[in-house]
C-alpha positions in Angstrom: 81.9 -7.2 72.0 82.7 -10.9 72.2 84.6 -12.9 74.8 85.1 -16.3 76.4 83.7 -16.6 79.9 84.2 -19.4 82.4 81.0 -21.0 83.9 80.7 -21.1 87.6 78.9 -23.4 90.0 75.9 -21.7 91.8 74.2 -24.3 94.1 72.8 -27.0 91.7 73.0 -24.6 88.8 75.7 -23.3 86.5 76.2 -19.5 86.3 77.5 -17.3 83.6 78.8 -14.0 84.8 78.6 -10.8 82.6 81.5 -8.4 82.7 80.7 -5.0 84.1 81.5 -3.2 80.8 79.0 -5.4 78.9 76.4 -5.0 81.7 76.7 -1.2 81.5 76.4 -1.2 77.7 73.2 -3.2 78.0 71.9 -1.3 81.1 71.8 -4.6 83.1 72.1 -4.7 86.9 71.9 -7.4 89.6 68.3 -8.6 89.9 67.6 -7.7 86.3 66.1 -10.2 83.9 67.4 -11.7 80.6 65.7 -14.2 78.3 67.7 -17.4 77.7 67.0 -20.0 75.0 68.7 -22.8 73.0 68.6 -22.2 69.3 70.4 -24.4 66.8 72.8 -25.8 69.4 73.6 -22.3 70.7 72.6 -20.5 73.9 71.1 -17.1 73.1 70.8 -14.5 75.8 68.7 -11.4 75.2 67.8 -8.5 77.4 64.3 -9.1 78.7 61.5 -6.9 77.3 60.2 -6.6 80.9 63.2 -4.4 81.6 62.1 -1.9 79.0 58.6 -1.7 80.5 59.8 -1.4 84.0 62.3 1.3 82.9 59.6 3.2 81.1 57.3 3.0 84.2 60.1 4.3 86.5 60.8 7.2 84.2 57.1 8.0 83.8 56.3 7.9 87.5 59.4 9.9 88.3 58.5 12.6 85.7 54.8 12.7 86.6 54.8 11.7 90.3 53.4 15.1 91.5 50.7 15.2 88.9 49.7 11.6 89.6 49.5 12.2 93.4 47.4 15.3 92.8 44.9 13.3 90.7 44.8 10.5 93.3 43.9 13.0 96.0 40.9 14.3 94.1 
């Protein structure tokens, strides 16, 4: 998926909005993190690896919450 986007002013910064369809495809949500860098005169935006770790921890604690609480009570 590729598109042209208009940059917006956000205080003293410039903001690039991500269309909802693209955000869903990448599992991005407000407050999430992306990695941004300049490479060969281009801006590269990648989904942050932190998101993967946080997602894993949320799934893990959700799945094993009861067992973890039981161990903590011992």
